[in-house]
KEGU-508309 format. One line per field, with one value per residue: x, y, z of N, C-alpha, C, O, CB in turn. Coordinates in Angstrom, 2 decimals, padded with zeros to 5 digits. Glycine has a CB too. Layout:
N
n_xx c(X ...)
n_yy c(Y ...)
n_zz c(Z ...)
ca_xx c(X ...)
ca_yy c(Y ...)
ca_zz c(Z ...)
c_xx c(X ...)
c_yy c(Y ...)
c_zz c(Z ...)
o_xx c(X ...)
o_yy c(Y ...)
o_zz c(Z ...)
cb_xx c(X ...)
cb_yy c(Y ...)
cb_zz c(Z ...)
***
This chain:
115
n_xx c(000.86 000.58 001.76 002.03 002.80 002.62 003.88 004.27 003.79 002.50 001.92 004.11 006.26 007.47 010.84 011.12 011.29 010.53 010.15 009.53 008.22 008.12 006.72 007.16 005.89 007.70 007.79 007.53 009.66 012.18 015.27 014.67 014.55 013.41 011.05 010.11 007.23 005.15 002.04 000.62 -002.19 -004.28 -002.26 -000.09 001.09 004.43 007.87 009.94 012.29 014.58 015.90 018.34 018.69 021.25 021.84 022.44 021.39 018.94 017.65 014.87 015.22 014.03 014.12 016.64 019.44 017.95 016.24 016.56 016.79 016.59 017.19 016.29 017.18 016.86 014.58 012.68 011.97 011.66 012.86 012.23 013.87 013.10 014.16 014.44 011.91 009.47 006.60 005.73 006.30 004.13 001.94 000.51 002.35 003.79 005.04 006.63 007.69 010.58 011.00 007.56 004.81 001.58 -000.39 000.50 000.17 -000.28 -002.05 -000.81 000.75 -000.07 001.58 001.92 003.01 003.18 002.84)
n_yy c(-001.19 002.17 004.82 007.82 009.41 012.22 013.99 015.88 018.58 021.75 024.43 027.13 029.62 032.68 032.40 029.99 026.33 023.36 019.88 017.94 014.80 012.15 009.24 006.72 004.36 001.51 001.29 003.82 005.18 003.85 004.07 006.47 010.05 012.30 014.77 017.77 019.72 022.66 024.35 027.36 029.27 030.26 030.18 028.61 025.22 024.66 023.72 022.91 021.64 019.10 015.75 013.56 010.02 009.30 011.28 013.94 017.35 019.97 023.29 025.56 029.05 030.61 029.19 028.31 027.69 027.77 025.58 022.00 019.13 015.60 012.04 008.71 005.88 003.25 003.28 004.19 006.91 010.42 013.58 016.93 019.43 022.39 025.50 028.77 029.82 031.60 033.77 033.63 031.04 029.57 027.07 024.18 021.29 018.92 015.70 014.04 012.24 013.54 014.53 015.35 012.99 013.08 011.36 010.62 012.35 013.01 013.60 015.73 018.03 020.50 023.54 026.24 029.44 031.74 034.43)
n_zz c(000.00 -000.91 000.94 002.81 005.75 007.55 010.41 013.49 013.35 014.56 016.90 017.01 018.36 016.90 015.93 017.15 017.14 015.28 014.59 011.89 010.80 008.43 007.59 005.28 002.94 001.75 -001.03 -001.97 -000.85 -001.05 -002.65 -003.80 -004.32 -001.83 -000.80 000.98 001.07 001.04 001.70 001.91 003.17 000.54 -001.31 -003.77 -003.65 -002.63 -003.13 -000.43 000.43 -000.71 -000.65 -001.78 -002.47 -001.64 000.15 -000.50 -000.49 -001.07 -000.92 -000.69 -001.26 000.68 003.04 003.46 005.48 007.75 007.87 007.96 006.09 006.39 006.26 007.19 006.01 006.78 008.25 006.54 006.61 006.49 007.55 008.73 010.11 011.59 012.27 013.82 013.20 011.24 010.95 008.29 007.62 008.22 007.30 005.65 005.76 003.63 002.69 -000.04 -002.93 -004.69 -007.95 -007.21 -006.99 -008.08 -007.10 -004.63 -002.49 000.96 004.08 005.24 007.62 009.93 010.37 012.42 012.96 015.34 017.63)
ca_xx c(000.00 001.32 001.34 002.90 002.16 003.38 003.58 005.19 003.40 001.90 002.05 005.41 006.46 008.55 012.14 011.09 011.68 009.71 010.73 008.53 008.60 007.28 006.92 006.74 005.95 008.96 007.70 007.71 010.88 013.43 016.06 014.11 014.66 012.21 010.96 009.09 006.52 004.20 001.01 000.05 -003.54 -004.38 -001.06 000.18 002.04 005.79 008.92 010.73 013.62 014.59 017.10 018.56 018.89 022.58 021.93 022.61 020.19 018.74 016.65 014.34 015.96 013.33 014.36 018.05 020.10 017.05 015.65 017.46 016.13 017.42 016.44 016.77 016.79 016.47 013.23 011.80 011.48 012.35 012.63 012.50 014.13 012.81 014.62 014.25 010.65 008.88 005.17 005.52 006.45 002.83 001.45 000.42 003.58 003.61 006.20 006.35 008.91 011.00 009.79 006.40 003.79 000.27 -001.18 001.16 -000.02 -000.94 -002.89 -000.01 000.74 -000.19 002.55 001.48 004.01 002.48 003.05)
ca_yy c(000.00 003.42 005.64 008.82 009.94 013.33 014.30 016.79 019.97 022.36 025.88 027.56 031.06 033.14 032.07 028.66 025.18 022.17 018.81 017.15 013.46 011.56 007.80 006.36 002.95 001.25 001.46 005.25 005.72 003.17 004.49 007.68 011.34 012.69 016.21 018.41 020.78 023.33 025.16 028.37 029.65 031.12 030.10 027.31 024.37 024.93 022.86 023.47 021.02 017.70 015.00 012.41 008.74 009.30 012.28 015.33 018.13 021.26 024.04 026.81 030.19 031.17 028.39 027.91 028.15 027.63 024.24 020.91 017.89 014.42 010.81 007.47 004.90 002.00 003.46 004.76 008.14 011.67 014.57 018.34 020.23 023.78 026.43 030.20 029.89 032.90 033.68 033.24 029.58 028.97 026.33 022.72 020.70 017.59 015.06 013.32 012.09 014.66 015.34 014.72 012.27 013.63 010.37 010.27 013.33 012.58 014.60 016.87 018.41 021.95 024.31 027.62 030.23 032.92 034.78)
ca_zz c(000.00 -000.98 002.07 003.39 006.95 008.14 011.80 014.15 013.25 015.74 017.07 017.48 018.39 016.02 016.48 017.71 016.32 015.19 013.77 011.19 010.37 007.39 007.42 003.93 002.58 001.08 -002.48 -002.25 -000.27 -001.39 -003.81 -004.40 -003.66 -001.11 -000.59 001.81 000.37 001.92 001.07 002.80 002.75 -000.63 -002.15 -004.37 -002.97 -003.06 -002.63 000.66 000.40 -001.10 -000.30 -002.65 -001.76 -001.04 001.21 -000.96 -000.19 -001.73 -000.17 -001.21 -000.74 001.84 004.26 003.51 006.69 008.91 007.85 007.59 005.72 006.58 006.05 007.78 005.00 007.44 008.81 005.51 007.21 006.17 008.59 008.44 011.30 011.27 013.30 013.55 012.46 010.99 010.66 006.89 007.49 008.50 006.13 005.78 005.23 003.06 002.07 -001.28 -003.70 -005.50 -008.11 -006.58 -007.74 -007.69 -006.38 -003.37 -001.43 002.18 004.75 005.65 009.02 010.00 011.14 012.64 013.67 015.81 019.04)
c_xx c(000.89 000.83 002.44 002.16 003.08 002.95 004.57 004.84 002.79 002.07 003.43 005.46 007.51 009.91 012.24 011.44 010.60 010.46 009.61 009.10 007.63 007.65 006.34 006.77 007.19 008.94 007.86 009.13 012.15 014.03 015.54 014.46 013.33 012.23 009.92 008.54 005.60 003.21 000.41 -001.34 -003.52 -003.20 -000.91 001.16 003.43 006.76 009.70 012.16 013.48 015.93 017.19 018.77 020.22 022.80 022.18 021.29 020.14 017.57 016.12 015.07 015.35 013.62 015.83 018.71 019.25 016.49 016.71 016.63 017.11 016.55 017.12 016.30 016.37 015.05 012.23 011.17 012.33 011.92 012.84 012.64 013.99 013.19 014.35 012.98 010.13 007.39 004.89 005.80 005.14 002.25 001.14 001.64 003.30 004.97 005.71 007.69 009.29 011.56 008.56 005.59 002.44 -000.53 -000.57 000.88 -000.78 -001.76 -002.11 -000.08 000.80 000.91 002.05 002.53 003.38 002.83 001.73)
c_yy c(001.25 004.34 006.59 009.42 010.97 013.56 015.33 018.25 020.48 023.86 026.19 029.08 031.46 032.94 030.68 027.58 024.11 021.14 017.98 015.79 012.99 010.10 007.39 004.85 002.73 001.51 002.93 005.68 005.16 003.66 005.74 008.94 011.68 014.19 016.59 019.59 021.46 024.15 026.08 028.74 030.60 031.08 028.71 026.52 024.63 023.93 023.59 022.95 019.62 017.08 013.78 011.15 008.73 010.38 013.70 016.07 019.43 021.95 025.23 027.96 030.72 030.42 028.02 028.53 028.02 026.21 023.22 019.66 016.74 013.19 009.68 006.36 003.57 002.07 004.01 006.07 009.32 012.71 015.98 019.06 021.70 024.66 027.86 030.43 031.32 032.74 033.24 031.77 028.85 028.36 024.90 022.15 019.25 017.01 014.28 013.01 013.44 014.11 014.59 013.91 012.69 012.65 009.97 011.27 012.73 013.71 015.86 017.10 019.94 022.53 025.75 028.33 031.56 033.18 034.94)
c_zz c(000.00 000.12 002.50 004.58 007.59 009.58 012.33 014.06 014.54 015.74 017.63 017.48 017.37 016.69 017.05 016.70 016.36 014.35 013.19 010.81 009.30 007.24 006.08 003.75 001.71 -000.41 -002.87 -001.95 -000.89 -002.71 -004.49 -003.61 -003.00 -000.85 000.44 001.02 001.37 001.10 002.11 002.30 001.57 -001.56 -002.73 -003.51 -003.52 -002.44 -001.55 000.58 -000.15 -000.75 -001.21 -001.82 -001.02 000.00 000.77 -000.82 -000.99 -001.05 -000.95 -000.54 000.56 003.14 004.43 004.74 007.93 009.01 007.43 007.29 005.91 006.37 006.78 006.84 005.61 007.97 007.79 006.00 006.78 007.19 008.05 009.78 010.92 012.46 012.88 012.75 012.38 010.73 009.22 006.62 007.77 007.23 006.55 005.07 004.82 002.66 000.86 -001.90 -004.28 -006.81 -007.57 -007.58 -007.20 -006.84 -005.05 -002.23 -000.25 002.77 005.12 007.15 009.11 010.89 011.22 013.48 014.05 017.27 019.76)
o_xx c(001.83 -000.36 003.62 001.02 004.15 001.78 005.59 005.52 002.60 002.33 003.86 004.79 008.37 010.09 013.33 011.84 009.85 011.29 008.81 010.29 006.47 008.76 005.17 007.60 007.65 009.95 008.29 009.73 013.08 013.37 015.93 014.64 012.26 013.29 008.98 009.28 005.32 003.50 -000.22 -001.64 -002.83 -003.14 -001.52 001.95 003.60 006.51 010.08 013.11 012.41 016.94 016.20 019.00 020.32 023.83 022.13 020.22 021.15 016.61 016.82 015.49 016.06 013.39 016.20 018.57 019.76 016.28 017.63 015.86 018.30 015.32 018.33 015.13 015.60 014.39 011.08 009.98 013.56 010.77 013.53 011.66 014.69 012.59 014.07 012.97 010.30 006.95 003.91 005.57 005.06 002.09 001.47 001.91 002.68 005.91 004.54 008.73 008.47 012.50 008.55 005.67 002.21 -001.28 -001.08 001.33 -001.78 -002.11 -002.69 -000.86 001.62 001.14 001.79 002.88 003.07 003.08 001.71)
o_yy c(001.36 004.62 006.23 009.87 010.65 013.36 015.61 019.09 019.72 024.47 025.59 029.74 030.64 033.27 030.23 027.86 023.97 021.49 017.39 015.65 013.38 009.76 007.66 004.16 003.64 001.90 003.23 006.44 005.90 003.64 006.04 008.90 011.38 014.80 015.84 020.34 020.92 024.58 025.63 028.55 031.61 031.86 027.76 027.09 024.79 023.38 024.74 023.72 019.02 017.76 013.06 011.23 008.20 010.39 014.61 015.50 019.91 021.30 025.82 027.86 031.22 030.95 027.45 029.72 028.15 025.70 023.53 019.20 016.87 013.29 009.66 005.96 002.83 001.04 004.26 006.30 009.24 012.73 016.19 019.28 022.19 024.56 028.13 031.15 032.13 031.66 032.54 031.29 027.64 029.04 024.47 022.48 018.48 017.74 013.91 013.47 014.36 013.32 013.36 014.09 012.66 013.07 009.05 011.03 012.04 014.66 016.93 016.46 020.58 022.07 026.38 027.90 032.40 032.25 035.23)
o_zz c(000.79 000.23 002.55 004.45 008.09 009.94 011.69 014.65 015.50 014.70 018.62 016.69 017.03 017.86 017.41 015.57 017.33 013.51 013.93 010.53 009.28 006.83 005.79 004.35 001.02 -000.99 -003.99 -002.71 -001.21 -003.75 -005.62 -002.39 -003.54 -000.72 000.72 000.38 002.44 -000.01 003.07 001.12 001.59 -002.51 -002.26 -002.75 -004.73 -001.37 -001.72 000.66 -000.08 -000.57 -001.37 -000.61 000.08 000.67 001.61 -001.01 -001.50 -000.65 -001.77 000.61 001.43 004.22 005.46 005.00 009.04 010.11 006.67 008.13 005.64 006.30 006.96 006.89 005.00 008.13 008.13 005.81 006.70 007.65 007.05 010.49 010.03 013.53 011.71 011.75 013.29 010.33 008.97 005.51 007.58 006.21 007.66 003.91 005.54 002.34 000.75 -001.42 -004.36 -006.79 -007.50 -008.79 -005.99 -005.96 -004.39 -001.11 -000.43 002.08 005.29 007.86 008.44 012.01 010.19 014.58 013.19 018.04 020.96)
cb_xx c(-000.97 001.16 000.93 003.30 001.83 003.19 003.61 006.52 002.42 002.50 000.93 006.55 006.86 008.35 012.50 009.74 013.02 008.31 011.70 008.03 008.61 007.44 006.26 007.64 004.65 009.35 006.36 006.73 010.89 013.19 016.10 012.61 015.08 012.09 010.66 009.68 005.71 004.93 -000.08 000.97 -004.30 -004.58 000.18 000.72 001.65 006.18 009.86 010.10 014.28 014.31 017.10 019.76 018.81 023.59 022.98 023.10 020.13 018.48 017.22 012.80 016.01 011.85 013.52 018.79 020.51 015.90 014.43 018.49 015.61 018.08 016.30 016.24 017.93 017.44 013.29 010.68 011.46 012.03 013.56 011.35 015.56 011.32 016.13 015.46 009.61 009.58 004.50 006.39 007.54 001.87 002.49 -000.94 004.72 002.67 006.95 005.43 008.74 012.05 009.59 005.52 003.99 -000.53 -001.36 002.64 -000.77 000.07 -003.51 -000.45 001.94 -001.58 003.99 000.08 005.30 000.96 003.88)
cb_yy c(000.00 004.08 004.75 009.93 008.80 014.61 013.02 016.60 020.16 021.78 026.44 026.97 031.53 034.63 033.05 028.39 024.60 022.48 017.92 017.90 012.48 012.32 007.00 007.03 002.49 -000.15 000.93 006.09 005.46 001.69 003.38 007.55 012.46 011.92 016.89 018.88 020.22 024.23 024.28 029.63 030.29 032.49 030.47 027.49 022.89 026.35 022.41 023.13 021.01 017.56 014.59 012.66 007.56 009.44 011.89 015.37 018.44 021.09 024.51 026.90 031.29 031.16 027.13 028.34 029.56 028.63 024.18 020.62 017.94 014.40 010.50 007.27 004.68 001.68 004.39 003.76 008.02 012.14 014.31 018.98 019.93 023.97 026.22 030.78 028.99 033.60 035.01 034.08 029.08 030.01 026.36 022.16 020.76 017.65 014.13 014.16 011.03 015.53 015.71 015.77 010.71 014.02 009.15 010.18 014.56 012.08 014.01 018.11 017.76 022.34 024.25 027.66 030.46 032.77 036.07)
cb_zz c(001.24 -002.37 003.25 002.35 007.95 007.30 012.67 013.60 012.11 016.99 017.99 016.61 019.81 015.66 017.51 018.27 016.80 014.57 014.59 009.94 011.57 006.02 008.59 002.89 001.83 001.32 -002.99 -001.42 001.20 -001.45 -004.80 -004.51 -004.66 000.23 -001.88 003.20 -000.85 002.94 000.41 002.88 003.92 -000.19 -001.36 -005.80 -003.11 -002.71 -003.78 002.02 001.80 -002.60 001.21 -003.57 -002.75 -002.09 002.11 -002.44 001.30 -003.26 001.16 -000.96 -001.78 001.58 004.23 002.23 006.52 008.81 006.88 008.72 004.25 007.99 004.56 009.26 004.02 008.58 010.01 005.13 008.75 004.71 009.78 007.57 011.89 010.91 013.59 012.79 013.11 009.80 010.92 006.00 008.43 009.09 004.97 005.18 006.29 001.84 003.09 -002.27 -004.82 -004.76 -009.61 -005.93 -007.65 -008.92 -007.24 -003.61 -001.95 003.19 005.99 004.91 009.80 010.54 010.49 013.34 012.79 015.64 019.16)
***
């Protein structure tokens, strides 16, 4: 069964941190690049970061230096460590392959940054 389950979202204050996790079924995860995406209210979904099977990473300019993507290939899990959060980081965060597959989107996890 194809499945992606995101978790770890919540409410954070500006300057705070959150760590997101995404558990993926093996058919999605194994030997594939994985990405984190986000969609803010009224905006299109955008790529936040991606990580290749071997561990190379790439980040959107808006999060570079603040967010860190990582993966545990033994656990079929990808993570997003988010530091120095800003109100503009508020969005629903999703994981998917990179490039994404339309039929793989999960429920996402809500991140709200507010004082």
